[in-house]
CHARMM internal coordinates of N, CA and C (Angstrom, degrees):
IC EDIT
DIST 1 N 1 CA 1.5400
DIST 1 CA 1 C 1.3753
ANGL 1 N 1 CA 1 C 108.28
DIST 1 C 2 N 1.3495
ANGL 1 CA 1 C 2 N 118.75
DIHE 1 N 1 CA 1 C 2 N 133.26
DIST 2 N 2 CA 1.3795
ANGL 1 C 2 N 2 CA 126.28
DIHE 1 CA 1 C 2 N 2 CA 168.96
DIST 2 CA 2 C 1.5737
ANGL 2 N 2 CA 2 C 112.64
DIHE 1 C 2 N 2 CA 2 C -81.35
DIST 2 C 3 N 1.3857
ANGL 2 CA 2 C 3 N 118.32
DIHE 2 N 2 CA 2 C 3 N 154.77
DIST 3 N 3 CA 1.3274
ANGL 2 C 3 N 3 CA 121.49
DIHE 2 CA 2 C 3 N 3 CA -178.48
DIST 3 CA 3 C 1.6150
ANGL 3 N 3 CA 3 C 113.09
DIHE 2 C 3 N 3 CA 3 C -58.10
DIST 3 C 4 N 1.2358
ANGL 3 CA 3 C 4 N 115.82
DIHE 3 N 3 CA 3 C 4 N -26.65
DIST 4 N 4 CA 1.4093
ANGL 3 C 4 N 4 CA 122.50
DIHE 3 CA 3 C 4 N 4 CA 179.92
DIST 4 CA 4 C 1.5919
ANGL 4 N 4 CA 4 C 110.55
DIHE 3 C 4 N 4 CA 4 C -54.97
DIST 4 C 5 N 1.3593
ANGL 4 CA 4 C 5 N 113.46
DIHE 4 N 4 CA 4 C 5 N -20.07
DIST 5 N 5 CA 1.4430
ANGL 4 C 5 N 5 CA 116.13
DIHE 4 CA 4 C 5 N 5 CA 175.78
DIST 5 CA 5 C 1.4204
ANGL 5 N 5 CA 5 C 116.51
DIHE 4 C 5 N 5 CA 5 C -78.20
DIST 5 C 6 N 1.3662
ANGL 5 CA 5 C 6 N 114.47
DIHE 5 N 5 CA 5 C 6 N -11.02
DIST 6 N 6 CA 1.4263
ANGL 5 C 6 N 6 CA 121.31
DIHE 5 CA 5 C 6 N 6 CA 174.72
DIST 6 CA 6 C 1.4339
ANGL 6 N 6 CA 6 C 110.43
DIHE 5 C 6 N 6 CA 6 C -107.59
DIST 6 C 7 N 1.3697
ANGL 6 CA 6 C 7 N 126.10
DIHE 6 N 6 CA 6 C 7 N 132.41
DIST 7 N 7 CA 1.4130
ANGL 6 C 7 N 7 CA 127.39
DIHE 6 CA 6 C 7 N 7 CA -175.02
DIST 7 CA 7 C 1.5599
ANGL 7 N 7 CA 7 C 106.16
DIHE 6 C 7 N 7 CA 7 C -116.35
DIST 7 C 8 N 1.2738
ANGL 7 CA 7 C 8 N 120.80
DIHE 7 N 7 CA 7 C 8 N 146.50
DIST 8 N 8 CA 1.4644
ANGL 7 C 8 N 8 CA 123.41
DIHE 7 CA 7 C 8 N 8 CA 171.30
DIST 8 CA 8 C 1.4977
ANGL 8 N 8 CA 8 C 110.78
DIHE 7 C 8 N 8 CA 8 C -45.59
DIST 8 C 9 N 1.3550
ANGL 8 CA 8 C 9 N 116.96
DIHE 8 N 8 CA 8 C 9 N 136.14
DIST 9 N 9 CA 1.4615
ANGL 8 C 9 N 9 CA 120.90
DIHE 8 CA 8 C 9 N 9 CA -179.77
DIST 9 CA 9 C 1.5265
ANGL 9 N 9 CA 9 C 111.05
DIHE 8 C 9 N 9 CA 9 C 97.74
DIST 9 C 10 N 1.3001
ANGL 9 CA 9 C 10 N 116.13
DIHE 9 N 9 CA 9 C 10 N -23.92
DIST 10 N 10 CA 1.6058
ANGL 9 C 10 N 10 CA 114.67
DIHE 9 CA 9 C 10 N 10 CA 176.05
DIST 10 CA 10 C 1.4297
ANGL 10 N 10 CA 10 C 114.52
DIHE 9 C 10 N 10 CA 10 C -60.90
DIST 10 C 11 N 1.3086
ANGL 10 CA 10 C 11 N 117.97
DIHE 10 N 10 CA 10 C 11 N 148.05
DIST 11 N 11 CA 1.4225
ANGL 10 C 11 N 11 CA 123.38
DIHE 10 CA 10 C 11 N 11 CA 177.17
DIST 11 CA 11 C 1.4312
ANGL 11 N 11 CA 11 C 110.97
DIHE 10 C 11 N 11 CA 11 C -102.98
DIST 11 C 12 N 1.4521
ANGL 11 CA 11 C 12 N 118.85
DIHE 11 N 11 CA 11 C 12 N 136.86
DIST 12 N 12 CA 1.4322
ANGL 11 C 12 N 12 CA 124.34
DIHE 11 CA 11 C 12 N 12 CA -174.81
DIST 12 CA 12 C 1.3972
ANGL 12 N 12 CA 12 C 108.85
DIHE 11 C 12 N 12 CA 12 C -139.46
DIST 12 C 13 N 1.3461
ANGL 12 CA 12 C 13 N 115.84
DIHE 12 N 12 CA 12 C 13 N 172.17
DIST 13 N 13 CA 1.4437
ANGL 12 C 13 N 13 CA 126.25
DIHE 12 CA 12 C 13 N 13 CA 168.69
DIST 13 CA 13 C 1.5526
ANGL 13 N 13 CA 13 C 110.18
DIHE 12 C 13 N 13 CA 13 C -129.55
DIST 13 C 14 N 1.3100
ANGL 13 CA 13 C 14 N 119.55
DIHE 13 N 13 CA 13 C 14 N 149.82
DIST 14 N 14 CA 1.4672
ANGL 13 C 14 N 14 CA 120.26
DIHE 13 CA 13 C 14 N 14 CA 172.01
DIST 14 CA 14 C 1.4882
ANGL 14 N 14 CA 14 C 106.58
DIHE 13 C 14 N 14 CA 14 C -93.74
DIST 14 C 15 N 1.3263
ANGL 14 CA 14 C 15 N 117.20
DIHE 14 N 14 CA 14 C 15 N 120.29
DIST 15 N 15 CA 1.5760
ANGL 14 C 15 N 15 CA 117.63
DIHE 14 CA 14 C 15 N 15 CA -178.13
DIST 15 CA 15 C 1.4138
ANGL 15 N 15 CA 15 C 112.17
DIHE 14 C 15 N 15 CA 15 C -61.14
DIST 15 C 16 N 1.3294
ANGL 15 CA 15 C 16 N 123.72
DIHE 15 N 15 CA 15 C 16 N -32.20
DIST 16 N 16 CA 1.4321
ANGL 15 C 16 N 16 CA 126.60
DIHE 15 CA 15 C 16 N 16 CA -175.94
DIST 16 CA 16 C 1.4745
ANGL 16 N 16 CA 16 C 115.69
DIHE 15 C 16 N 16 CA 16 C -84.05
DIST 16 C 17 N 1.3411
ANGL 16 CA 16 C 17 N 116.26
DIHE 16 N 16 CA 16 C 17 N -18.02
DIST 17 N 17 CA 1.4348
ANGL 16 C 17 N 17 CA 123.35
DIHE 16 CA 16 C 17 N 17 CA -175.22
DIST 17 CA 17 C 1.5187
ANGL 17 N 17 CA 17 C 110.36
DIHE 16 C 17 N 17 CA 17 C -128.63
DIST 17 C 18 N 1.3952
ANGL 17 CA 17 C 18 N 123.46
DIHE 17 N 17 CA 17 C 18 N 67.55
DIST 18 N 18 CA 1.4053
ANGL 17 C 18 N 18 CA 120.31
DIHE 17 CA 17 C 18 N 18 CA 177.51
DIST 18 CA 18 C 1.5430
ANGL 18 N 18 CA 18 C 119.54
DIHE 17 C 18 N 18 CA 18 C -61.24
DIST 18 C 19 N 1.4003
ANGL 18 CA 18 C 19 N 111.98
DIHE 18 N 18 CA 18 C 19 N -23.12
DIST 19 N 19 CA 1.4268
ANGL 18 C 19 N 19 CA 109.79
DIHE 18 CA 18 C 19 N 19 CA 178.37
DIST 19 CA 19 C 1.6090
ANGL 19 N 19 CA 19 C 116.12
DIHE 18 C 19 N 19 CA 19 C -73.20
DIST 19 C 20 N 1.2890
ANGL 19 CA 19 C 20 N 111.70
DIHE 19 N 19 CA 19 C 20 N -6.48
DIST 20 N 20 CA 1.4224
ANGL 19 C 20 N 20 CA 110.26
DIHE 19 CA 19 C 20 N 20 CA 178.40
DIST 20 CA 20 C 1.5199
ANGL 20 N 20 CA 20 C 110.73
DIHE 19 C 20 N 20 CA 20 C -75.81
DIST 20 C 21 N 1.3309
ANGL 20 CA 20 C 21 N 117.60
DIHE 20 N 20 CA 20 C 21 N -10.74
DIST 21 N 21 CA 1.4313
ANGL 20 C 21 N 21 CA 120.91
DIHE 20 CA 20 C 21 N 21 CA 179.66
DIST 21 CA 21 C 1.5953
ANGL 21 N 21 CA 21 C 111.30
DIHE 20 C 21 N 21 CA 21 C 74.36
DIST 21 C 22 N 1.3951
ANGL 21 CA 21 C 22 N 109.59
DIHE 21 N 21 CA 21 C 22 N -164.56
DIST 22 N 22 CA 1.4350
ANGL 21 C 22 N 22 CA 119.98
DIHE 21 CA 21 C 22 N 22 CA -177.81
DIST 22 CA 22 C 1.4269
ANGL 22 N 22 CA 22 C 107.78
DIHE 21 C 22 N 22 CA 22 C -73.65
DIST 22 C 23 N 1.4130
ANGL 22 CA 22 C 23 N 112.34
DIHE 22 N 22 CA 22 C 23 N 139.19
DIST 23 N 23 CA 1.4945
ANGL 22 C 23 N 23 CA 119.22
DIHE 22 CA 22 C 23 N 23 CA -179.55
DIST 23 CA 23 C 1.5982
ANGL 23 N 23 CA 23 C 105.37
DIHE 22 C 23 N 23 CA 23 C -122.08
DIST 23 C 24 N 1.3931
ANGL 23 CA 23 C 24 N 109.16
DIHE 23 N 23 CA 23 C 24 N 152.59
DIST 24 N 24 CA 1.5377
ANGL 23 C 24 N 24 CA 114.43
DIHE 23 CA 23 C 24 N 24 CA 171.68
DIST 24 CA 24 C 1.5149
ANGL 24 N 24 CA 24 C 106.54
DIHE 23 C 24 N 24 CA 24 C -121.64
DIST 24 C 25 N 1.3883
ANGL 24 CA 24 C 25 N 111.47
DIHE 24 N 24 CA 24 C 25 N 136.22
DIST 25 N 25 CA 1.4339
ANGL 24 C 25 N 25 CA 119.96
DIHE 24 CA 24 C 25 N 25 CA 178.00
DIST 25 CA 25 C 1.4420
ANGL 25 N 25 CA 25 C 115.93
DIHE 24 C 25 N 25 CA 25 C -64.30
DIST 25 C 26 N 1.3166
ANGL 25 CA 25 C 26 N 122.72
DIHE 25 N 25 CA 25 C 26 N 125.04
DIST 26 N 26 CA 1.5104
ANGL 25 C 26 N 26 CA 124.79
DIHE 25 CA 25 C 26 N 26 CA -179.07
DIST 26 CA 26 C 1.4270
ANGL 26 N 26 CA 26 C 109.16
DIHE 25 C 26 N 26 CA 26 C -98.08
DIST 26 C 27 N 1.3111
ANGL 26 CA 26 C 27 N 120.29
DIHE 26 N 26 CA 26 C 27 N -38.39
DIST 27 N 27 CA 1.5422
ANGL 26 C 27 N 27 CA 123.72
DIHE 26 CA 26 C 27 N 27 CA 178.01
DIST 27 CA 27 C 1.4226
ANGL 27 N 27 CA 27 C 106.52
DIHE 26 C 27 N 27 CA 27 C -158.89
DIST 27 C 28 N 1.3426
ANGL 27 CA 27 C 28 N 116.52
DIHE 27 N 27 CA 27 C 28 N 158.26
DIST 28 N 28 CA 1.4999
ANGL 27 C 28 N 28 CA 128.44
DIHE 27 CA 27 C 28 N 28 CA 179.99
DIST 28 CA 28 C 1.5184
ANGL 28 N 28 CA 28 C 110.42
DIHE 27 C 28 N 28 CA 28 C -144.52
DIST 28 C 29 N 1.3513
ANGL 28 CA 28 C 29 N 118.29
DIHE 28 N 28 CA 28 C 29 N 115.68
DIST 29 N 29 CA 1.4623
ANGL 28 C 29 N 29 CA 123.24
DIHE 28 CA 28 C 29 N 29 CA -177.80
DIST 29 CA 29 C 1.5262
ANGL 29 N 29 CA 29 C 103.39
DIHE 28 C 29 N 29 CA 29 C -140.10
DIST 29 C 30 N 1.3148
ANGL 29 CA 29 C 30 N 114.77
DIHE 29 N 29 CA 29 C 30 N 123.88
DIST 30 N 30 CA 1.4078
ANGL 29 C 30 N 30 CA 118.76
DIHE 29 CA 29 C 30 N 30 CA -175.59
DIST 30 CA 30 C 1.4217
ANGL 30 N 30 CA 30 C 113.50
DIHE 29 C 30 N 30 CA 30 C 45.55
DIST 30 C 31 N 1.2670
ANGL 30 CA 30 C 31 N 125.81
DIHE 30 N 30 CA 30 C 31 N -137.37
DIST 31 N 31 CA 1.4602
ANGL 30 C 31 N 31 CA 129.30
DIHE 30 CA 30 C 31 N 31 CA 176.39
DIST 31 CA 31 C 1.4843
ANGL 31 N 31 CA 31 C 116.40
DIHE 30 C 31 N 31 CA 31 C -77.17
DIST 31 C 32 N 1.3121
ANGL 31 CA 31 C 32 N 117.26
DIHE 31 N 31 CA 31 C 32 N 12.98
DIST 32 N 32 CA 1.5015
ANGL 31 C 32 N 32 CA 121.18
DIHE 31 CA 31 C 32 N 32 CA -167.41
DIST 32 CA 32 C 1.5943
ANGL 32 N 32 CA 32 C 105.24
DIHE 31 C 32 N 32 CA 32 C -114.30
DIST 32 C 33 N 1.2820
ANGL 32 CA 32 C 33 N 118.17
DIHE 32 N 32 CA 32 C 33 N 112.83
DIST 33 N 33 CA 1.5534
ANGL 32 C 33 N 33 CA 117.07
DIHE 32 CA 32 C 33 N 33 CA 175.77
DIST 33 CA 33 C 1.5158
ANGL 33 N 33 CA 33 C 109.69
DIHE 32 C 33 N 33 CA 33 C -121.33
DIST 33 C 34 N 1.2746
ANGL 33 CA 33 C 34 N 118.43
DIHE 33 N 33 CA 33 C 34 N 127.61
DIST 34 N 34 CA 1.4015
ANGL 33 C 34 N 34 CA 126.77
DIHE 33 CA 33 C 34 N 34 CA -177.10
DIST 34 CA 34 C 1.5648
ANGL 34 N 34 CA 34 C 103.50
DIHE 33 C 34 N 34 CA 34 C -94.35
DIST 34 C 35 N 1.2878
ANGL 34 CA 34 C 35 N 116.55
DIHE 34 N 34 CA 34 C 35 N 125.21
DIST 35 N 35 CA 1.5151
ANGL 34 C 35 N 35 CA 124.68
DIHE 34 CA 34 C 35 N 35 CA -176.86
DIST 35 CA 35 C 1.5308
ANGL 35 N 35 CA 35 C 106.10
DIHE 34 C 35 N 35 CA 35 C -127.61
DIST 35 C 36 N 1.4086
ANGL 35 CA 35 C 36 N 113.22
DIHE 35 N 35 CA 35 C 36 N 136.76
DIST 36 N 36 CA 1.3865
ANGL 35 C 36 N 36 CA 119.11
DIHE 35 CA 35 C 36 N 36 CA 170.22
DIST 36 CA 36 C 1.4889
ANGL 36 N 36 CA 36 C 106.36
DIHE 35 C 36 N 36 CA 36 C -105.05
DIST 36 C 37 N 1.4177
ANGL 36 CA 36 C 37 N 110.55
DIHE 36 N 36 CA 36 C 37 N 116.85
DIST 37 N 37 CA 1.4997
ANGL 36 C 37 N 37 CA 115.51
DIHE 36 CA 36 C 37 N 37 CA -174.49
DIST 37 CA 37 C 1.5890
ANGL 37 N 37 CA 37 C 106.41
DIHE 36 C 37 N 37 CA 37 C -103.68
DIST 37 C 38 N 1.4422
ANGL 37 CA 37 C 38 N 112.20
DIHE 37 N 37 CA 37 C 38 N 150.05
DIST 38 N 38 CA 1.5126
ANGL 37 C 38 N 38 CA 116.43
DIHE 37 CA 37 C 38 N 38 CA -177.56
DIST 38 CA 38 C 1.4848
ANGL 38 N 38 CA 38 C 115.08
DIHE 37 C 38 N 38 CA 38 C -55.82
DIST 38 C 39 N 1.3543
ANGL 38 CA 38 C 39 N 120.98
DIHE 38 N 38 CA 38 C 39 N -44.75
DIST 39 N 39 CA 1.3920
ANGL 38 C 39 N 39 CA 125.75
DIHE 38 CA 38 C 39 N 39 CA -174.13
DIST 39 CA 39 C 1.4699
ANGL 39 N 39 CA 39 C 114.68
DIHE 38 C 39 N 39 CA 39 C -108.53
DIST 39 C 40 N 1.3550
ANGL 39 CA 39 C 40 N 119.07
DIHE 39 N 39 CA 39 C 40 N 13.75
DIST 40 N 40 CA 1.5013
ANGL 39 C 40 N 40 CA 118.95
DIHE 39 CA 39 C 40 N 40 CA -177.85
DIST 40 CA 40 C 1.4960
ANGL 40 N 40 CA 40 C 110.26
DIHE 39 C 40 N 40 CA 40 C -137.35
DIST 40 C 41 N 1.3971
ANGL 40 CA 40 C 41 N 115.23
DIHE 40 N 40 CA 40 C 41 N -18.34
DIST 41 N 41 CA 1.4476
ANGL 40 C 41 N 41 CA 115.82
DIHE 40 CA 40 C 41 N 41 CA -174.06
DIST 41 CA 41 C 1.4965
ANGL 41 N 41 CA 41 C 114.52
DIHE 40 C 41 N 41 CA 41 C 80.75
DIST 41 C 42 N 1.3264
ANGL 41 CA 41 C 42 N 115.49
DIHE 41 N 41 CA 41 C 42 N -159.77
DIST 42 N 42 CA 1.5156
ANGL 41 C 42 N 42 CA 119.09
DIHE 41 CA 41 C 42 N 42 CA -171.14
DIST 42 CA 42 C 1.4743
ANGL 42 N 42 CA 42 C 113.26
DIHE 41 C 42 N 42 CA 42 C -78.96
DIST 42 C 43 N 1.3695
ANGL 42 CA 42 C 43 N 121.03
DIHE 42 N 42 CA 42 C 43 N 127.60
DIST 43 N 43 CA 1.4038
ANGL 42 C 43 N 43 CA 122.60
DIHE 42 CA 42 C 43 N 43 CA -176.58
DIST 43 CA 43 C 1.4457
ANGL 43 N 43 CA 43 C 109.60
DIHE 42 C 43 N 43 CA 43 C -131.68
DIST 43 C 44 N 1.3190
ANGL 43 CA 43 C 44 N 124.33
DIHE 43 N 43 CA 43 C 44 N 132.37
DIST 44 N 44 CA 1.4638
ANGL 43 C 44 N 44 CA 127.05
DIHE 43 CA 43 C 44 N 44 CA 172.76
DIST 44 CA 44 C 1.5388
ANGL 44 N 44 CA 44 C 105.50
DIHE 43 C 44 N 44 CA 44 C -90.81
DIST 44 C 45 N 1.3416
ANGL 44 CA 44 C 45 N 109.25
DIHE 44 N 44 CA 44 C 45 N 129.19
DIST 45 N 45 CA 1.4943
ANGL 44 C 45 N 45 CA 120.41
DIHE 44 CA 44 C 45 N 45 CA -169.85
DIST 45 CA 45 C 1.3688
ANGL 45 N 45 CA 45 C 109.96
DIHE 44 C 45 N 45 CA 45 C -121.37
DIST 45 C 46 N 1.3016
ANGL 45 CA 45 C 46 N 127.20
DIHE 45 N 45 CA 45 C 46 N 127.24
DIST 46 N 46 CA 1.4670
ANGL 45 C 46 N 46 CA 132.98
DIHE 45 CA 45 C 46 N 46 CA 176.99
DIST 46 CA 46 C 1.4895
ANGL 46 N 46 CA 46 C 108.52
DIHE 45 C 46 N 46 CA 46 C -89.08
DIST 46 C 47 N 1.3168
ANGL 46 CA 46 C 47 N 123.49
DIHE 46 N 46 CA 46 C 47 N 95.29
DIST 47 N 47 CA 1.4189
ANGL 46 C 47 N 47 CA 125.06
DIHE 46 CA 46 C 47 N 47 CA -170.41
DIST 47 CA 47 C 1.5846
ANGL 47 N 47 CA 47 C 110.28
DIHE 46 C 47 N 47 CA 47 C -73.13
DIST 47 C 48 N 1.3711
ANGL 47 CA 47 C 48 N 120.77
DIHE 47 N 47 CA 47 C 48 N 1.12
DIST 48 N 48 CA 1.3920
ANGL 47 C 48 N 48 CA 116.49
DIHE 47 CA 47 C 48 N 48 CA 172.38
DIST 48 CA 48 C 1.5989
ANGL 48 N 48 CA 48 C 106.77
DIHE 47 C 48 N 48 CA 48 C -85.82
DIST 48 C 49 N 1.2970
ANGL 48 CA 48 C 49 N 116.40
DIHE 48 N 48 CA 48 C 49 N -9.48
DIST 49 N 49 CA 1.4464
ANGL 48 C 49 N 49 CA 124.85
DIHE 48 CA 48 C 49 N 49 CA 179.84
DIST 49 CA 49 C 1.5745
ANGL 49 N 49 CA 49 C 110.87
DIHE 48 C 49 N 49 CA 49 C -105.13
DIST 49 C 50 N 1.4068
ANGL 49 CA 49 C 50 N 110.89
DIHE 49 N 49 CA 49 C 50 N -44.48
DIST 50 N 50 CA 1.5468
ANGL 49 C 50 N 50 CA 115.16
DIHE 49 CA 49 C 50 N 50 CA -172.37
DIST 50 CA 50 C 1.6393
ANGL 50 N 50 CA 50 C 100.37
DIHE 49 C 50 N 50 CA 50 C -115.34
DIST 50 C 51 N 1.3524
ANGL 50 CA 50 C 51 N 108.60
DIHE 50 N 50 CA 50 C 51 N 135.57
DIST 51 N 51 CA 1.5031
ANGL 50 C 51 N 51 CA 110.12
DIHE 50 CA 50 C 51 N 51 CA 168.92
DIST 51 CA 51 C 1.5050
ANGL 51 N 51 CA 51 C 112.85
DIHE 50 C 51 N 51 CA 51 C -100.90
DIST 51 C 52 N 1.3318
ANGL 51 CA 51 C 52 N 120.48
DIHE 51 N 51 CA 51 C 52 N 107.54
DIST 52 N 52 CA 1.4812
ANGL 51 C 52 N 52 CA 122.22
DIHE 51 CA 51 C 52 N 52 CA -179.39
DIST 52 CA 52 C 1.5066
ANGL 52 N 52 CA 52 C 102.62
DIHE 51 C 52 N 52 CA 52 C -67.80
DIST 52 C 53 N 1.3326
ANGL 52 CA 52 C 53 N 105.59
DIHE 52 N 52 CA 52 C 53 N 155.21
DIST 53 N 53 CA 1.5326
ANGL 52 C 53 N 53 CA 120.94
DIHE 52 CA 52 C 53 N 53 CA 172.02
DIST 53 CA 53 C 1.5253
ANGL 53 N 53 CA 53 C 112.55
DIHE 52 C 53 N 53 CA 53 C -109.83
DIST 53 C 54 N 1.3040
ANGL 53 CA 53 C 54 N 113.14
DIHE 53 N 53 CA 53 C 54 N 130.25
DIST 54 N 54 CA 1.5350
ANGL 53 C 54 N 54 CA 119.69
DIHE 53 CA 53 C 54 N 54 CA 178.30
DIST 54 CA 54 C 1.5406
ANGL 54 N 54 CA 54 C 107.04
DIHE 53 C 54 N 54 CA 54 C -57.90
DIST 54 C 55 N 1.2922
ANGL 54 CA 54 C 55 N 119.53
DIHE 54 N 54 CA 54 C 55 N 146.32
DIST 55 N 55 CA 1.5342
ANGL 54 C 55 N 55 CA 118.24
DIHE 54 CA 54 C 55 N 55 CA 173.17
DIST 55 CA 55 C 1.4519
ANGL 55 N 55 CA 55 C 105.09
DIHE 54 C 55 N 55 CA 55 C -148.63
DIST 55 C 56 N 1.3772
ANGL 55 CA 55 C 56 N 114.89
DIHE 55 N 55 CA 55 C 56 N 171.83
DIST 56 N 56 CA 1.4570
ANGL 55 C 56 N 56 CA 124.68
DIHE 55 CA 55 C 56 N 56 CA 176.53
DIST 56 CA 56 C 1.4744
ANGL 56 N 56 CA 56 C 111.03
DIHE 55 C 56 N 56 CA 56 C -125.12
DIST 56 C 57 N 1.3448
ANGL 56 CA 56 C 57 N 117.00
DIHE 56 N 56 CA 56 C 57 N 136.05
DIST 57 N 57 CA 1.4201
ANGL 56 C 57 N 57 CA 120.69
DIHE 56 CA 56 C 57 N 57 CA -174.56
DIST 57 CA 57 C 1.5504
ANGL 57 N 57 CA 57 C 109.75
DIHE 56 C 57 N 57 CA 57 C -63.17
DIST 57 C 58 N 1.2396
ANGL 57 CA 57 C 58 N 121.97
DIHE 57 N 57 CA 57 C 58 N -25.12
DIST 58 N 58 CA 1.5301
ANGL 57 C 58 N 58 CA 125.37
DIHE 57 CA 57 C 58 N 58 CA 177.93
DIST 58 CA 58 C 1.4728
ANGL 58 N 58 CA 58 C 109.65
DIHE 57 C 58 N 58 CA 58 C -65.84
DIST 58 C 59 N 1.2911
ANGL 58 CA 58 C 59 N 116.72
DIHE 58 N 58 CA 58 C 59 N -17.14
DIST 59 N 59 CA 1.5577
ANGL 58 C 59 N 59 CA 117.06
DIHE 58 CA 58 C 59 N 59 CA -178.29
DIST 59 CA 59 C 1.4913
ANGL 59 N 59 CA 59 C 110.17
DIHE 58 C 59 N 59 CA 59 C -68.64
DIST 59 C 60 N 1.4227
ANGL 59 CA 59 C 60 N 117.06
DIHE 59 N 59 CA 59 C 60 N -26.87
DIST 60 N 60 CA 1.3648
ANGL 59 C 60 N 60 CA 121.30
DIHE 59 CA 59 C 60 N 60 CA 178.18
DIST 60 CA 60 C 1.4847
ANGL 60 N 60 CA 60 C 118.47
DIHE 59 C 60 N 60 CA 60 C -83.04
DIST 60 C 61 N 1.3770
ANGL 60 CA 60 C 61 N 110.41
DIHE 60 N 60 CA 60 C 61 N -12.69
DIST 61 N 61 CA 1.5290
ANGL 60 C 61 N 61 CA 114.32
DIHE 60 CA 60 C 61 N 61 CA -174.70
DIST 61 CA 61 C 1.6531
ANGL 61 N 61 CA 61 C 105.75
DIHE 60 C 61 N 61 CA 61 C -73.90
DIST 61 C 62 N 1.4155
ANGL 61 CA 61 C 62 N 110.06
DIHE 61 N 61 CA 61 C 62 N 149.05
DIST 62 N 62 CA 1.4010
ANGL 61 C 62 N 62 CA 109.64
DIHE 61 CA 61 C 62 N 62 CA 178.98
DIST 62 CA 62 C 1.4608
ANGL 62 N 62 CA 62 C 112.64
DIHE 61 C 62 N 62 CA 62 C 166.48
END
COOR INIT
IC SEED 1 N 1 CA 1 C
IC BUILD
């Protein structure tokens, strides 16, 4: 999947780092997606290496 499949504002999770919590896409260019995670902060992710998982913020409500 190319980064253009992710748009700024989309919510995601990193499958290999669940402790990072919910992330929100900040930018997506080519295979590079910048995500701001709840418990990790801003991270640049190469989606040719890591397949982000779509998420919903209400999943964390409770």
